[in-house]
Every structure is written in structure tokens, then in C-alpha cells.
C-alpha positions as CSV (number, residue, x, y, z in Angstrom):
1,M,21.4,26.2,-23.8
2,E,24.2,23.9,-24.9
3,V,24.8,21.5,-22.2
4,H,28.0,18.8,-22.2
5,F,28.0,15.6,-20.8
6,T,30.9,13.8,-19.7
7,P,31.1,10.1,-21.4
8,D,29.5,8.3,-18.2
9,Q,26.8,10.2,-18.5
10,Q,26.4,10.0,-21.9
11,A,26.6,6.2,-21.7
12,F,23.7,6.5,-18.6
13,L,21.7,8.7,-20.8
14,R,22.0,6.2,-23.7
15,Q,21.2,3.3,-21.2
16,A,18.2,5.1,-20.0
17,I,16.9,6.6,-23.6
18,E,17.1,2.5,-25.2
19,S,15.0,1.0,-22.1
20,G,12.2,3.8,-22.3
21,R,12.8,5.5,-19.1
22,L,13.9,9.0,-21.1
23,H,12.7,9.8,-24.4
24,D,15.7,12.1,-24.8
25,E,18.6,14.1,-23.4
26,D,15.9,16.8,-23.2
27,D,14.4,14.6,-20.6
28,A,17.3,14.1,-18.8
29,V,17.8,17.8,-18.2
30,K,14.3,18.6,-17.3
31,E,14.1,15.8,-14.6
32,A,17.7,16.5,-13.2
33,L,16.6,20.4,-12.7
34,S,13.4,18.8,-11.1
35,L,15.4,17.3,-8.7
36,V,17.5,20.4,-8.1
37,E,14.7,22.4,-7.3
38,E,13.2,19.9,-4.7
39,R,16.8,19.7,-2.9
40,E,16.8,23.3,-2.6
41,R,13.2,23.7,-1.6
42,R,14.0,20.8,1.3
43,L,16.9,22.3,1.8
44,V,15.2,25.6,2.6
45,E,12.6,23.8,5.0
46,I,15.3,21.9,7.1
47,L,17.4,25.3,7.7
48,T,14.1,26.9,8.8
49,A,13.4,24.2,11.0
50,V,17.1,24.3,12.1
51,E,16.3,28.4,12.6
52,D,13.2,27.7,14.4
53,A,14.6,25.0,17.0
54,E,17.5,27.6,17.3
55,A,15.2,30.4,18.1
56,S,12.9,28.2,20.6
57,L,16.4,26.6,22.5
58,S,17.7,30.2,22.8
59,G,14.7,31.4,24.5
60,G,14.7,28.5,27.1
61,E,12.3,26.2,25.5
62,G,13.4,22.4,25.6
63,R,11.8,18.8,25.9
64,P,12.8,15.8,28.0
65,N,15.4,13.5,25.7
66,A,15.7,10.0,26.3
67,G,19.0,10.0,24.2
68,I,21.9,12.2,24.6
69,D,22.5,15.8,24.6
70,A,25.0,16.7,22.0
71,S,26.1,19.9,23.5
72,T,26.9,18.2,26.7
73,G,27.1,14.3,26.1
74,K,25.0,13.9,29.0
75,R,21.5,12.1,29.4
76,G,18.8,14.5,29.8
77,W,17.2,17.8,28.3
78,C,17.7,19.1,25.1
79,G,18.6,22.9,24.8
80,S,19.9,25.0,27.6
81,R,17.0,24.0,30.4
82,Q,18.4,21.3,32.6
């Protein structure tokens, strides 16, 4: 696989390699891929939690909320329960 870096990225990599934070450009690509994978895992977790919460609210579940209900702009219950 061939990867092309912008001049700014090349300068950043050069500095990271010279400072010892990275061994070489391959390390940078591996680290970047690892971060993307972690971000994707976290996104799936968040989306799953949102879907679960929406299903719970659709089922009439809710909980008292001391803050503002985003759907109504009023203090009180979160979700459909009033």
C-alpha cells in the first residue's frame, strides 16, 4: 500500500520521528489506523446506547430530570412520560 502525506503531515512526521515519539512512517500509519478503529468502536457503542434509549422512551419509560427536556424546553420528565 502506498500512502501520500501532505507537506504539513510530512513535517509533523519528521518531527515526531526525530523526537522519538514514532519510529518511522509505518508507525504513524499503524497508530492512525488504531485510532480510527477505536473511534469507530466508540461510535457503534454510542449509537447502540442511543437506539436503546430511544426504544426505552418509545415504550413509555422515562426518568425525572432536573434539567430541561430538549423536546419540550420545559423542566420535568425526559421522554414521553409527563
